[in-house]
Backbone as JSON Lines, residues from 0, in Angstrom:
{"i":0,"aa":"M","n":[204.39,-136.98,-5.07],"ca":[203.07,-137.59,-5.13],"c":[203.11,-138.84,-5.99]}
{"i":1,"aa":"T","n":[203.87,-138.8,-7.07],"ca":[204.01,-139.98,-7.92],"c":[204.63,-141.13,-7.14]}
{"i":2,"aa":"H","n":[205.63,-140.81,-6.33],"ca":[206.31,-141.84,-5.55],"c":[205.33,-142.53,-4.59]}
{"i":3,"aa":"L","n":[204.49,-141.74,-3.91],"ca":[203.53,-142.32,-2.98],"c":[202.53,-143.21,-3.69]}
{"i":4,"aa":"S","n":[202.07,-142.8,-4.84],"ca":[201.09,-143.61,-5.57],"c":[201.7,-144.93,-6.0]}
{"i":5,"aa":"L","n":[203.0,-144.94,-6.32],"ca":[203.66,-146.19,-6.69],"c":[203.78,-147.12,-5.48]}
{"i":6,"aa":"E","n":[204.03,-146.54,-4.31],"ca":[204.17,-147.35,-3.11],"c":[202.86,-148.09,-2.79]}
{"i":7,"aa":"F","n":[201.73,-147.45,-3.06],"ca":[200.44,-148.06,-2.74],"c":[199.88,-148.87,-3.89]}
{"i":8,"aa":"A","n":[200.57,-148.86,-5.03],"ca":[200.04,-149.55,-6.21],"c":[200.43,-151.03,-6.18]}
{"i":9,"aa":"M","n":[199.84,-151.79,-5.27],"ca":[200.07,-153.22,-5.19],"c":[198.73,-153.92,-5.0]}
{"i":10,"aa":"D","n":[198.59,-155.09,-5.59],"ca":[197.32,-155.8,-5.43],"c":[197.31,-156.53,-4.1]}
{"i":11,"aa":"A","n":[196.19,-157.17,-3.77],"ca":[196.02,-157.79,-2.46],"c":[197.04,-158.89,-2.21]}
{"i":12,"aa":"A","n":[197.34,-159.68,-3.23],"ca":[198.31,-160.78,-3.06],"c":[199.69,-160.24,-2.75]}
{"i":13,"aa":"E","n":[200.08,-159.16,-3.46],"ca":[201.39,-158.56,-3.21],"c":[201.46,-158.0,-1.79]}
{"i":14,"aa":"F","n":[200.36,-157.38,-1.34],"ca":[200.33,-156.79,-0.01],"c":[200.48,-157.86,1.06]}
{"i":15,"aa":"L","n":[199.75,-158.98,0.91],"ca":[199.84,-160.06,1.88],"c":[201.25,-160.63,1.95]}
{"i":16,"aa":"E","n":[201.91,-160.75,0.78],"ca":[203.27,-161.26,0.76],"c":[204.23,-160.27,1.42]}
{"i":17,"aa":"Y","n":[204.02,-158.98,1.14],"ca":[204.93,-157.95,1.63],"c":[204.8,-157.75,3.13]}
{"i":18,"aa":"Q","n":[203.54,-157.79,3.63],"ca":[203.33,-157.46,5.03],"c":[203.9,-158.53,5.97]}
{"i":19,"aa":"H","n":[204.14,-159.72,5.45],"ca":[204.69,-160.78,6.29],"c":[206.21,-160.91,6.12]}
{"i":20,"aa":"T","n":[206.8,-159.99,5.36],"ca":[208.25,-160.03,5.16],"c":[208.95,-159.67,6.46]}
{"i":21,"aa":"S","n":[209.91,-160.48,6.84],"ca":[210.68,-160.23,8.05],"c":[212.1,-160.69,7.8]}
{"i":22,"aa":"R","n":[213.07,-159.86,8.18],"ca":[214.46,-160.24,8.01],"c":[214.79,-161.47,8.87]}
{"i":23,"aa":"N","n":[215.64,-162.34,8.34],"ca":[216.06,-163.53,9.07],"c":[217.37,-163.32,9.83]}
{"i":24,"aa":"T","n":[217.81,-162.07,9.91],"ca":[219.13,-161.73,10.44],"c":[219.41,-162.42,11.77]}
{"i":25,"aa":"F","n":[218.49,-162.32,12.71],"ca":[218.73,-162.8,14.07],"c":[217.98,-164.09,14.39]}
{"i":26,"aa":"D","n":[217.45,-164.78,13.41],"ca":[216.62,-165.96,13.7],"c":[217.35,-166.99,14.55]}
{"i":27,"aa":"D","n":[218.56,-167.37,14.16],"ca":[219.3,-168.38,14.91],"c":[219.7,-167.85,16.28]}
{"i":28,"aa":"A","n":[220.02,-166.57,16.36],"ca":[220.37,-165.97,17.65],"c":[219.16,-165.94,18.58]}
{"i":29,"aa":"V","n":[217.96,-165.71,18.01],"ca":[216.74,-165.74,18.83],"c":[216.53,-167.13,19.41]}
{"i":30,"aa":"V","n":[216.76,-168.16,18.61],"ca":[216.62,-169.53,19.12],"c":[217.58,-169.75,20.29]}
{"i":31,"aa":"E","n":[218.82,-169.27,20.17],"ca":[219.79,-169.42,21.25],"c":[219.37,-168.62,22.48]}
{"i":32,"aa":"L","n":[218.79,-167.44,22.27],"ca":[218.28,-166.65,23.39],"c":[217.15,-167.38,24.1]}
{"i":33,"aa":"L","n":[216.25,-167.97,23.33],"ca":[215.14,-168.71,23.93],"c":[215.66,-169.88,24.76]}
{"i":34,"aa":"R","n":[216.66,-170.56,24.25],"ca":[217.23,-171.68,24.99],"c":[217.92,-171.21,26.27]}
{"i":35,"aa":"A","n":[218.58,-170.05,26.2],"ca":[219.28,-169.52,27.36],"c":[218.32,-169.05,28.44]}
{"i":36,"aa":"I","n":[217.24,-168.39,28.04],"ca":[216.25,-167.88,29.0],"c":[215.38,-169.02,29.52]}
{"i":37,"aa":"A","n":[215.09,-170.01,28.65],"ca":[214.25,-171.16,29.0],"c":[212.93,-170.72,29.63]}
{"i":38,"aa":"P","n":[212.16,-169.85,28.96],"ca":[210.92,-169.36,29.56],"c":[209.86,-170.45,29.66]}
{"i":39,"aa":"R","n":[209.1,-170.42,30.74],"ca":[207.98,-171.35,30.89],"c":[206.74,-170.84,30.17]}
{"i":40,"aa":"S","n":[206.7,-169.54,29.89],"ca":[205.58,-168.95,29.16],"c":[206.12,-167.86,28.25]}
{"i":41,"aa":"V","n":[205.53,-167.74,27.06],"ca":[205.95,-166.76,26.06],"c":[204.71,-166.1,25.49]}
{"i":42,"aa":"I","n":[204.74,-164.78,25.39],"ca":[203.67,-164.03,24.72],"c":[204.28,-163.39,23.49]}
{"i":43,"aa":"D","n":[203.7,-163.67,22.33],"ca":[204.16,-163.12,21.05],"c":[203.17,-162.03,20.64]}
{"i":44,"aa":"I","n":[203.57,-160.77,20.74],"ca":[202.69,-159.65,20.39],"c":[202.88,-159.31,18.92]}
{"i":45,"aa":"G","n":[201.77,-159.27,18.18],"ca":[201.86,-159.03,16.75],"c":[202.4,-160.25,16.05]}
{"i":46,"aa":"A","n":[201.75,-161.38,16.25],"ca":[202.29,-162.67,15.81],"c":[202.42,-162.8,14.3]}
{"i":47,"aa":"G","n":[201.66,-162.01,13.54],"ca":[201.77,-162.04,12.08],"c":[201.58,-163.42,11.51]}
{"i":48,"aa":"S","n":[202.54,-163.88,10.72],"ca":[202.44,-165.18,10.08],"c":[202.93,-166.32,10.97]}
{"i":49,"aa":"G","n":[203.31,-166.01,12.21],"ca":[203.72,-167.06,13.16],"c":[205.19,-167.37,13.16]}
{"i":50,"aa":"K","n":[206.0,-166.46,12.64],"ca":[207.44,-166.71,12.55],"c":[208.06,-167.03,13.92]}
{"i":51,"aa":"Y","n":[207.77,-166.21,14.93],"ca":[208.42,-166.39,16.22],"c":[207.85,-167.57,17.0]}
{"i":52,"aa":"A","n":[206.62,-167.94,16.7],"ca":[206.1,-169.2,17.25],"c":[206.91,-170.37,16.69]}
{"i":53,"aa":"G","n":[207.29,-170.28,15.43],"ca":[208.12,-171.31,14.83],"c":[209.5,-171.37,15.46]}
{"i":54,"aa":"L","n":[210.09,-170.2,15.76],"ca":[211.4,-170.18,16.41],"c":[211.3,-170.72,17.84]}
{"i":55,"aa":"T","n":[210.17,-170.43,18.5],"ca":[209.95,-170.98,19.84],"c":[209.89,-172.5,19.79]}
{"i":56,"aa":"A","n":[209.23,-173.04,18.75],"ca":[209.17,-174.5,18.59],"c":[210.56,-175.08,18.35]}
{"i":57,"aa":"R","n":[211.38,-174.36,17.57],"ca":[212.76,-174.83,17.32],"c":[213.55,-174.93,18.62]}
{"i":58,"aa":"A","n":[213.21,-174.05,19.58],"ca":[213.91,-174.08,20.87],"c":[213.29,-175.08,21.84]}
{"i":59,"aa":"D","n":[212.28,-175.84,21.36],"ca":[211.62,-176.88,22.17],"c":[210.96,-176.3,23.41]}
{"i":60,"aa":"L","n":[210.29,-175.16,23.24],"ca":[209.58,-174.54,24.36],"c":[208.08,-174.79,24.23]}
{"i":61,"aa":"P","n":[207.37,-174.83,25.35],"ca":[205.92,-175.05,25.3],"c":[205.18,-173.83,24.8]}
{"i":62,"aa":"E","n":[203.98,-174.05,24.28],"ca":[203.12,-172.95,23.85],"c":[202.15,-172.6,24.96]}
{"i":63,"aa":"S","n":[201.86,-171.3,25.1],"ca":[200.88,-170.85,26.09],"c":[199.97,-169.81,25.44]}
{"i":64,"aa":"L","n":[198.73,-169.76,25.88],"ca":[197.77,-168.78,25.38],"c":[197.29,-167.94,26.54]}
{"i":65,"aa":"F","n":[197.4,-166.61,26.43],"ca":[196.99,-165.72,27.5],"c":[195.81,-164.87,27.05]}
{"i":66,"aa":"D","n":[194.83,-164.7,27.93],"ca":[193.76,-163.73,27.67],"c":[193.48,-162.93,28.94]}
{"i":67,"aa":"D","n":[194.46,-162.87,29.84],"ca":[194.3,-162.21,31.12],"c":[195.12,-160.93,31.14]}
{"i":68,"aa":"P","n":[194.48,-159.75,31.28],"ca":[195.24,-158.49,31.27],"c":[196.15,-158.34,32.48]}
{"i":69,"aa":"F","n":[196.01,-159.2,33.49],"ca":[196.85,-159.13,34.68],"c":[197.91,-160.23,34.67]}
{"i":70,"aa":"F","n":[198.32,-160.59,33.46],"ca":[199.27,-161.69,33.29],"c":[200.65,-161.35,33.84]}
{"i":71,"aa":"V","n":[201.4,-162.39,34.14],"ca":[202.84,-162.32,34.38],"c":[203.46,-163.41,33.53]}
{"i":72,"aa":"T","n":[204.51,-163.09,32.78],"ca":[205.1,-164.05,31.86],"c":[206.63,-163.99,31.9]}
{"i":73,"aa":"D","n":[207.25,-165.06,31.48],"ca":[208.71,-165.1,31.46],"c":[209.3,-164.31,30.29]}
{"i":74,"aa":"L","n":[208.57,-164.26,29.17],"ca":[209.13,-163.62,27.98],"c":[208.03,-163.05,27.11]}
{"i":75,"aa":"V","n":[208.22,-161.82,26.67],"ca":[207.38,-161.2,25.64],"c":[208.24,-161.01,24.4]}
{"i":76,"aa":"I","n":[207.73,-161.42,23.25],"ca":[208.42,-161.22,21.98],"c":[207.63,-160.21,21.15]}
{"i":77,"aa":"M","n":[208.33,-159.22,20.6],"ca":[207.75,-158.28,19.65],"c":[208.7,-158.21,18.46]}
{"i":78,"aa":"G","n":[208.41,-159.0,17.45],"ca":[209.26,-159.05,16.27],"c":[208.66,-158.29,15.11]}
{"i":79,"aa":"D","n":[209.35,-157.26,14.64],"ca":[208.87,-156.45,13.51],"c":[207.51,-155.84,13.82]}
{"i":80,"aa":"V","n":[207.35,-155.33,15.03],"ca":[206.05,-154.81,15.47],"c":[206.13,-153.36,15.92]}
{"i":81,"aa":"I","n":[207.08,-153.06,16.83],"ca":[207.02,-151.79,17.53],"c":[207.2,-150.6,16.59]}
{"i":82,"aa":"E","n":[207.91,-150.8,15.47],"ca":[208.12,-149.71,14.51],"c":[206.83,-149.33,13.79]}
{"i":83,"aa":"H","n":[205.79,-150.16,13.88],"ca":[204.5,-149.85,13.27],"c":[203.63,-148.99,14.19]}
{"i":84,"aa":"M","n":[204.05,-148.8,15.43],"ca":[203.3,-147.99,16.39],"c":[203.83,-146.56,16.4]}
{"i":85,"aa":"R","n":[203.02,-145.65,16.91],"ca":[203.57,-144.35,17.27],"c":[204.59,-144.55,18.38]}
{"i":86,"aa":"A","n":[205.63,-143.73,18.39],"ca":[206.69,-143.88,19.39],"c":[206.13,-143.81,20.8]}
{"i":87,"aa":"S","n":[205.19,-142.91,21.04],"ca":[204.63,-142.76,22.39],"c":[203.84,-144.01,22.79]}
{"i":88,"aa":"D","n":[203.12,-144.61,21.83],"ca":[202.37,-145.83,22.14],"c":[203.32,-147.0,22.41]}
{"i":89,"aa":"G","n":[204.4,-147.09,21.63],"ca":[205.37,-148.15,21.84],"c":[206.03,-148.04,23.2]}
{"i":90,"aa":"L","n":[206.38,-146.82,23.61],"ca":[207.0,-146.62,24.91],"c":[206.02,-146.95,26.03]}
{"i":91,"aa":"D","n":[204.77,-146.54,25.88],"ca":[203.75,-146.88,26.88],"c":[203.64,-148.4,27.03]}
{"i":92,"aa":"L","n":[203.63,-149.1,25.9],"ca":[203.5,-150.56,25.94],"c":[204.71,-151.19,26.64]}
{"i":93,"aa":"L","n":[205.92,-150.75,26.32],"ca":[207.11,-151.31,26.94],"c":[207.1,-151.09,28.46]}
{"i":94,"aa":"Q","n":[206.69,-149.88,28.9],"ca":[206.69,-149.61,30.32],"c":[205.57,-150.36,31.04]}
{"i":95,"aa":"F","n":[204.52,-150.73,30.32],"ca":[203.49,-151.61,30.86],"c":[204.04,-153.03,30.99]}
{"i":96,"aa":"L","n":[204.73,-153.5,29.96],"ca":[205.21,-154.88,29.93],"c":[206.35,-155.13,30.91]}
{"i":97,"aa":"V","n":[207.17,-154.12,31.16],"ca":[208.36,-154.34,31.98],"c":[207.98,-154.75,33.41]}
{"i":98,"aa":"Y","n":[206.77,-154.42,33.85],"ca":[206.3,-154.84,35.16],"c":[205.69,-156.24,35.15]}
{"i":99,"aa":"R","n":[205.47,-156.79,33.97],"ca":[204.73,-158.04,33.85],"c":[205.53,-159.18,33.23]}
{"i":100,"aa":"A","n":[206.79,-158.92,32.88],"ca":[207.6,-159.93,32.2],"c":[208.99,-160.01,32.82]}
{"i":101,"aa":"A","n":[209.59,-161.19,32.7],"ca":[210.99,-161.33,33.11],"c":[211.9,-160.77,32.04]}
{"i":102,"aa":"Y","n":[211.54,-160.97,30.77],"ca":[212.33,-160.46,29.65],"c":[211.39,-159.99,28.55]}
{"i":103,"aa":"I","n":[211.85,-158.97,27.8],"ca":[211.14,-158.48,26.62],"c":[212.13,-158.48,25.47]}
{"i":104,"aa":"L","n":[211.81,-159.2,24.41],"ca":[212.68,-159.32,23.24],"c":[212.06,-158.54,22.08]}
{"i":105,"aa":"L","n":[212.82,-157.59,21.54],"ca":[212.37,-156.76,20.43],"c":[213.3,-156.94,19.25]}
{"i":106,"aa":"L","n":[212.72,-157.06,18.06],"ca":[213.49,-157.04,16.82],"c":[212.83,-156.02,15.91]}
{"i":107,"aa":"T","n":[213.63,-155.07,15.42],"ca":[213.04,-153.95,14.7],"c":[214.04,-153.37,13.71]}
{"i":108,"aa":"P","n":[213.56,-152.98,12.53],"ca":[214.44,-152.31,11.56],"c":[214.55,-150.82,11.85]}
{"i":109,"aa":"D","n":[215.64,-150.24,11.43],"ca":[215.87,-148.81,11.61],"c":[216.02,-148.15,10.25]}
{"i":110,"aa":"A","n":[215.43,-146.98,10.09],"ca":[215.58,-146.2,8.86],"c":[215.19,-147.01,7.63]}
{"i":111,"aa":"M","n":[214.08,-147.73,7.71],"ca":[213.59,-148.54,6.6],"c":[212.16,-148.11,6.28]}
{"i":112,"aa":"P","n":[211.97,-147.14,5.36],"ca":[210.63,-146.68,5.04],"c":[209.76,-147.82,4.53]}
{"i":113,"aa":"M","n":[208.51,-147.83,5.0],"ca":[207.55,-148.84,4.55],"c":[206.17,-148.23,4.52]}
{"i":114,"aa":"F","n":[205.57,-148.24,3.36],"ca":[204.2,-147.76,3.2],"c":[203.43,-148.87,2.51]}
{"i":115,"aa":"A","n":[202.67,-149.63,3.28],"ca":[202.0,-150.81,2.72],"c":[200.53,-150.8,3.11]}
{"i":116,"aa":"G","n":[199.66,-150.86,2.1],"ca":[198.24,-150.97,2.37],"c":[197.62,-149.66,2.81]}
{"i":117,"aa":"P","n":[196.33,-149.65,3.03],"ca":[195.63,-148.4,3.35],"c":[195.67,-148.01,4.81]}
{"i":118,"aa":"G","n":[196.04,-148.92,5.71],"ca":[195.94,-148.64,7.13],"c":[197.21,-148.05,7.73]}
{"i":119,"aa":"F","n":[197.05,-147.33,8.83],"ca":[198.18,-146.69,9.52],"c":[199.21,-147.72,9.94]}
{"i":120,"aa":"F","n":[198.77,-148.86,10.48],"ca":[199.69,-149.83,11.06],"c":[200.38,-150.69,10.01]}
{"i":121,"aa":"G","n":[200.02,-150.51,8.74],"ca":[200.77,-151.16,7.68],"c":[202.08,-150.46,7.37]}
{"i":122,"aa":"C","n":[202.27,-149.28,7.98],"ca":[203.46,-148.47,7.7],"c":[204.45,-148.53,8.87]}
{"i":123,"aa":"H","n":[205.68,-148.16,8.61],"ca":[206.64,-147.92,9.67],"c":[206.44,-146.5,10.17]}
{"i":124,"aa":"N","n":[206.24,-146.35,11.49],"ca":[205.84,-145.06,12.04],"c":[206.72,-144.54,13.17]}
{"i":125,"aa":"S","n":[207.72,-145.32,13.58],"ca":[208.59,-144.85,14.66],"c":[209.97,-145.49,14.52]}
{"i":126,"aa":"I","n":[210.96,-144.86,15.13],"ca":[212.36,-145.29,15.04],"c":[212.82,-145.74,16.42]}
{"i":127,"aa":"W","n":[213.48,-146.89,16.49],"ca":[213.93,-147.45,17.76],"c":[215.42,-147.74,17.7]}
{"i":128,"aa":"R","n":[216.17,-146.82,18.29],"ca":[217.62,-146.93,18.39],"c":[217.99,-147.0,19.87]}
{"i":129,"aa":"P","n":[219.24,-147.33,20.21],"ca":[219.61,-147.44,21.62],"c":[219.2,-146.24,22.46]}
{"i":130,"aa":"K","n":[219.23,-145.04,21.9],"ca":[218.83,-143.84,22.63],"c":[217.43,-143.97,23.21]}
{"i":131,"aa":"Q","n":[216.54,-144.66,22.48],"ca":[215.15,-144.78,22.9],"c":[214.97,-145.73,24.1]}
{"i":132,"aa":"F","n":[216.05,-146.4,24.55],"ca":[215.94,-147.36,25.65],"c":[216.69,-146.9,26.89]}
{"i":133,"aa":"E","n":[217.16,-145.65,26.89],"ca":[217.93,-145.17,28.02],"c":[217.09,-144.98,29.28]}
{"i":134,"aa":"W","n":[215.76,-145.02,29.16],"ca":[214.89,-144.95,30.34],"c":[214.98,-146.23,31.17]}
{"i":135,"aa":"H","n":[215.41,-147.33,30.53],"ca":[215.45,-148.61,31.23],"c":[216.83,-148.84,31.83]}
{"i":136,"aa":"D","n":[216.9,-149.75,32.84],"ca":[218.14,-149.84,33.61],"c":[219.06,-150.99,33.24]}
{"i":137,"aa":"L","n":[218.58,-152.02,32.55],"ca":[219.44,-153.15,32.23],"c":[218.91,-153.85,30.98]}
{"i":138,"aa":"W","n":[219.64,-153.69,29.88],"ca":[219.15,-154.23,28.62],"c":[220.32,-154.56,27.71]}
{"i":139,"aa":"V","n":[220.0,-155.24,26.61],"ca":[221.01,-155.78,25.7],"c":[220.72,-155.3,24.29]}
{"i":140,"aa":"F","n":[221.79,-155.12,23.52],"ca":[221.63,-154.62,22.14],"c":[222.59,-155.35,21.22]}
{"i":141,"aa":"D","n":[222.11,-155.65,20.01],"ca":[222.97,-156.1,18.91],"c":[222.38,-155.55,17.62]}
{"i":142,"aa":"Q","n":[223.22,-155.44,16.6],"ca":[222.79,-154.8,15.36],"c":[223.57,-155.37,14.19]}
{"i":143,"aa":"W","n":[222.88,-155.54,13.09],"ca":[223.55,-155.77,11.82],"c":[222.89,-154.87,10.8]}
{"i":144,"aa":"N","n":[223.68,-153.93,10.26],"ca":[223.14,-152.9,9.37],"c":[221.91,-152.26,10.01]}
{"i":145,"aa":"E","n":[220.78,-152.27,9.32],"ca":[219.62,-151.54,9.82],"c":[218.73,-152.38,10.72]}
{"i":146,"aa":"F","n":[219.1,-153.63,10.99],"ca":[218.24,-154.47,11.81],"c":[218.8,-154.57,13.23]}
{"i":147,"aa":"H","n":[217.93,-154.3,14.23],"ca":[218.34,-154.22,15.62],"c":[217.64,-155.29,16.47]}
{"i":148,"aa":"L","n":[218.36,-155.76,17.48],"ca":[217.8,-156.67,18.48],"c":[218.0,-156.04,19.86]}
{"i":149,"aa":"Y","n":[216.93,-156.03,20.65],"ca":[217.0,-155.54,22.03],"c":[216.4,-156.6,22.95]}
{"i":150,"aa":"L","n":[217.02,-156.8,24.1],"ca":[216.46,-157.66,25.14],"c":[216.46,-156.87,26.43]}
{"i":151,"aa":"L","n":[215.28,-156.61,26.98],"ca":[215.13,-155.85,28.21],"c":[214.89,-156.8,29.37]}
{"i":152,"aa":"R","n":[215.6,-156.59,30.48],"ca":[215.33,-157.33,31.7],"c":[214.09,-156.73,32.35]}
{"i":153,"aa":"G","n":[213.03,-157.52,32.52],"ca":[211.82,-157.04,33.16],"c":[211.87,-157.22,34.66]}
{"i":154,"aa":"Y","n":[210.9,-156.66,35.36],"ca":[210.91,-156.66,36.82],"c":[210.32,-157.94,37.41]}
{"i":155,"aa":"Q","n":[209.91,-158.9,36.56],"ca":[209.49,-160.2,37.05],"c":[210.65,-161.19,37.05]}
{"i":156,"aa":"A","n":[211.83,-160.74,36.62],"ca":[213.0,-161.62,36.64],"c":[213.37,-161.92,38.09]}
{"i":157,"aa":"G","n":[213.93,-163.09,38.31],"ca":[214.3,-163.43,39.67],"c":[214.8,-164.85,39.78]}
{"i":158,"aa":"S","n":[213.92,-165.82,39.52],"ca":[214.3,-167.22,39.71],"c":[215.03,-167.79,38.5]}
{"i":159,"aa":"G","n":[214.89,-167.16,37.34],"ca":[215.51,-167.67,36.13],"c":[216.93,-167.17,35.96]}
{"i":160,"aa":"P","n":[217.51,-167.38,34.77],"ca":[218.88,-166.92,34.52],"c":[218.96,-165.4,34.54]}
{"i":161,"aa":"T","n":[220.09,-164.88,35.0],"ca":[220.3,-163.44,35.0],"c":[220.62,-162.97,33.57]}
{"i":162,"aa":"L","n":[220.49,-161.67,33.35],"ca":[220.81,-161.14,32.03],"c":[222.27,-161.39,31.66]}
{"i":163,"aa":"P","n":[223.24,-161.15,32.55],"ca":[224.63,-161.48,32.19],"c":[224.82,-162.96,31.85]}
{"i":164,"aa":"Q","n":[224.13,-163.84,32.53],"ca":[224.23,-165.27,32.22],"c":[223.68,-165.57,30.82]}
{"i":165,"aa":"V","n":[222.56,-164.94,30.48],"ca":[221.96,-165.13,29.15],"c":[222.93,-164.64,28.08]}
{"i":166,"aa":"V","n":[223.48,-163.45,28.28],"ca":[224.4,-162.86,27.3],"c":[225.64,-163.73,27.13]}
{"i":167,"aa":"E","n":[226.21,-164.18,28.23],"ca":[227.41,-165.0,28.16],"c":[227.15,-166.3,27.4]}
{"i":168,"aa":"R","n":[226.01,-166.93,27.67],"ca":[225.71,-168.2,27.01],"c":[225.49,-168.01,25.51]}
{"i":169,"aa":"V","n":[224.74,-166.98,25.14],"ca":[224.43,-166.78,23.72],"c":[225.68,-166.36,22.95]}
{"i":170,"aa":"N","n":[226.45,-165.43,23.48],"ca":[227.67,-164.99,22.79],"c":[228.66,-166.13,22.63]}
{"i":171,"aa":"A","n":[228.68,-167.04,23.6],"ca":[229.62,-168.16,23.55],"c":[229.32,-169.13,22.4]}
{"i":172,"aa":"T","n":[228.08,-169.1,21.9],"ca":[227.74,-169.99,20.78],"c":[228.41,-169.55,19.48]}
{"i":173,"aa":"G","n":[228.8,-168.26,19.4],"ca":[229.36,-167.75,18.15],"c":[228.37,-167.83,17.0]}
{"i":174,"aa":"C","n":[227.1,-167.8,17.32],"ca":[226.04,-167.97,16.34],"c":[226.17,-166.94,15.21]}
{"i":175,"aa":"P","n":[226.31,-167.37,13.96],"ca":[226.4,-166.4,12.86],"c":[225.05,-165.78,12.56]}
{"i":176,"aa":"L","n":[225.05,-164.51,12.23],"ca":[223.82,-163.84,11.8],"c":[223.59,-164.12,10.32]}
{"i":177,"aa":"D","n":[222.34,-164.09,9.93],"ca":[221.99,-164.27,8.51],"c":[222.16,-162.92,7.82]}
{"i":178,"aa":"T","n":[223.27,-162.75,7.13],"ca":[223.57,-161.48,6.46],"c":[223.39,-161.56,4.95]}
{"i":179,"aa":"A","n":[222.69,-162.6,4.5],"ca":[222.39,-162.77,3.08],"c":[223.65,-162.73,2.22]}
{"i":180,"aa":"G","n":[224.72,-163.3,2.74],"ca":[225.96,-163.37,1.97],"c":[226.8,-162.11,2.01]}
{"i":181,"aa":"L","n":[226.33,-161.09,2.72],"ca":[227.11,-159.86,2.84],"c":[228.06,-159.97,4.04]}
{"i":182,"aa":"R","n":[228.63,-158.87,4.46],"ca":[229.62,-158.84,5.53],"c":[229.25,-159.8,6.67]}
{"i":183,"aa":"P","n":[230.01,-160.87,6.89],"ca":[229.66,-161.85,7.92],"c":[229.81,-161.27,9.33]}
{"i":184,"aa":"Q","n":[228.96,-161.74,10.22],"ca":[229.02,-161.25,11.61],"c":[228.38,-162.3,12.51]}
{"i":185,"aa":"S","n":[228.97,-162.51,13.66],"ca":[228.39,-163.4,14.67],"c":[227.65,-162.57,15.71]}
{"i":186,"aa":"V","n":[226.75,-163.22,16.44],"ca":[225.99,-162.52,17.47],"c":[226.95,-161.92,18.49]}
{"i":187,"aa":"N","n":[226.66,-160.68,18.9],"ca":[227.52,-159.98,19.85],"c":[226.63,-159.11,20.74]}
{"i":188,"aa":"L","n":[225.98,-159.74,21.7],"ca":[225.08,-159.03,22.6],"c":[225.89,-158.18,23.56]}
{"i":189,"aa":"R","n":[225.48,-156.91,23.72],"ca":[226.19,-155.98,24.6],"c":[225.24,-155.44,25.66]}
{"i":190,"aa":"I","n":[225.68,-155.5,26.91],"ca":[224.83,-155.07,28.03],"c":[224.94,-153.57,28.24]}
{"i":191,"aa":"H","n":[223.8,-152.92,28.42],"ca":[223.73,-151.51,28.81],"c":[223.18,-151.47,30.24]}
{"i":192,"aa":"D","n":[224.01,-151.03,31.16],"ca":[223.69,-151.08,32.58],"c":[223.63,-149.67,33.14]}
{"i":193,"aa":"S","n":[222.44,-149.23,33.51],"ca":[222.3,-147.93,34.17],"c":[221.46,-148.08,35.43]}
{"i":194,"aa":"V","n":[221.63,-149.22,36.12],"ca":[220.9,-149.48,37.35],"c":[221.23,-148.39,38.38]}
{"i":195,"aa":"W","n":[220.2,-147.86,39.0],"ca":[220.39,-146.79,39.97],"c":[221.15,-147.3,41.18]}
{"i":196,"aa":"K","n":[222.14,-146.54,41.63],"ca":[222.93,-146.91,42.81],"c":[223.13,-145.66,43.67]}
{"i":197,"aa":"E","n":[223.22,-145.87,44.97],"ca":[223.49,-144.76,45.89],"c":[224.6,-145.19,46.84]}
{"i":198,"aa":"H","n":[225.61,-144.34,46.99],"ca":[226.74,-144.62,47.88],"c":[226.49,-143.96,49.23]}
{"i":199,"aa":"Y","n":[226.54,-144.77,50.29],"ca":[226.26,-144.28,51.63],"c":[227.56,-143.92,52.36]}
{"i":200,"aa":"P","n":[227.48,-143.07,53.42],"ca":[228.69,-142.62,54.13],"c":[229.53,-143.76,54.71]}
{"i":201,"aa":"D","n":[228.88,-144.88,55.05],"ca":[229.65,-145.98,55.63],"c":[230.37,-146.83,54.57]}
{"i":202,"aa":"G","n":[230.28,-146.41,53.31],"ca":[230.95,-147.12,52.23],"c":[230.11,-148.15,51.53]}
{"i":203,"aa":"S","n":[228.92,-148.42,52.06],"ca":[228.04,-149.39,51.41],"c":[227.33,-148.75,50.23]}
{"i":204,"aa":"I","n":[226.79,-149.6,49.4],"ca":[226.09,-149.14,48.2],"c":[224.69,-149.71,48.2]}
{"i":205,"aa":"G","n":[223.7,-148.86,47.99],"ca":[222.32,-149.31,47.88],"c":[221.81,-149.06,46.48]}
{"i":206,"aa":"G","n":[220.8,-149.78,46.08],"ca":[220.24,-149.58,44.75],"c":[219.04,-150.47,44.52]}
{"i":207,"aa":"Y","n":[218.41,-150.29,43.4],"ca":[217.31,-151.15,43.02],"c":[217.82,-152.57,42.79]}
{"i":208,"aa":"R","n":[216.93,-153.53,42.92],"ca":[217.34,-154.91,42.67],"c":[217.75,-155.06,41.22]}
{"i":209,"aa":"R","n":[218.73,-155.89,40.97],"ca":[219.13,-156.14,39.59],"c":[219.43,-157.62,39.43]}
{"i":210,"aa":"Y","n":[219.28,-158.09,38.2],"ca":[219.47,-159.52,37.92],"c":[220.4,-159.66,36.74]}
């Protein structure tokens, strides 16, 4: 009980500073991803202090504003957001978005307790590890310590770059991650492919479309 009271014992200024804290681990890699995908439209869910809007500007991409629930977009960004939701709500949101976006980019910490402010969503409430994405058929993962990056291929993909093309371009940059002077590491996006396939008697293979 003493520990919990200490966690909540912060004034308003401290809370505002803390709630906008975001690791810079993948910032440069995100810029390279944005350049590789070259989205014509981007939706930033849980924009917070505007960090990912700033990274979008670094990639020289246009800004778009959506207020249409029937939107279709090239890229959805959720940076330091999904871990604040209940796991079931986060999964519902991802399965809603996968039909409406070409790509979904997630950045989320793992095993990082956070109790900030009086509200539920000020806390970390769910864990997102590769196991939690096995429902999807084609996605990318990278990790440095407790910070994870996921890129999901959405079902609006088609005319833009394929996921393998995006991965190849970004990995080729050798972009270093911001590890705060600790163990150095370059971006290393890895594809997880579980696209459904069926083998027919004539030797042909059928399956869902993939990009």
